[in-house]
C-alpha positions as CSV (number, residue, x, y, z in Angstrom):
1,X,-11.2,-3.7,23.3
2,X,-11.9,-4.4,27.1
3,X,-11.5,-7.8,26.7
4,X,-8.1,-9.0,28.5
5,X,-8.4,-12.5,26.5
6,X,-8.5,-10.4,23.1
7,X,-5.0,-9.9,21.3
8,X,-5.5,-7.8,18.0
9,X,-2.7,-8.3,15.8
10,X,-2.7,-5.5,13.1
11,X,-0.1,-4.6,10.1
12,X,0.3,-0.8,8.6
13,X,1.8,-0.1,5.2
14,X,2.6,3.7,4.1
15,X,0.8,3.4,1.1
16,X,-0.9,0.0,-0.8
17,X,2.1,-0.9,-3.3
18,X,4.4,-1.1,0.0
19,X,1.6,-3.7,1.3
20,X,2.4,-6.8,-0.5
21,X,6.7,-6.7,-0.2
22,X,6.7,-5.4,3.2
23,X,4.3,-8.5,4.2
24,X,6.4,-10.9,2.6
25,X,9.8,-9.9,4.0
26,X,7.5,-9.9,7.9
27,X,6.8,-13.4,6.8
28,X,9.7,-14.7,5.7
29,X,11.9,-12.4,8.3
30,X,14.0,-14.7,11.6
31,X,11.1,-12.4,13.7
32,X,8.3,-14.5,12.6
33,X,9.8,-17.4,12.1
34,X,11.9,-18.1,15.4
35,X,9.6,-16.3,17.6
36,X,6.1,-15.2,16.8
37,X,4.7,-17.5,14.4
38,X,4.5,-20.9,16.5
39,X,3.1,-18.5,19.6
40,X,0.6,-16.6,17.8
41,X,-0.8,-18.8,15.3
42,X,-2.5,-21.6,17.4
43,X,-4.4,-18.1,19.0
44,X,-6.0,-16.9,15.8
45,X,-9.6,-17.4,15.3
46,X,-10.3,-15.6,12.6
């Protein structure tokens, strides 16, 4: 948490049944596709 070179990207869901539909909407949405994916994906190590 104290490492300034680390970015933590977490998802939160209200319940297990909401997880997959909400994840799908996020990754198919404009915010991910137009703004986040190109910048974040190259930074992911694991």
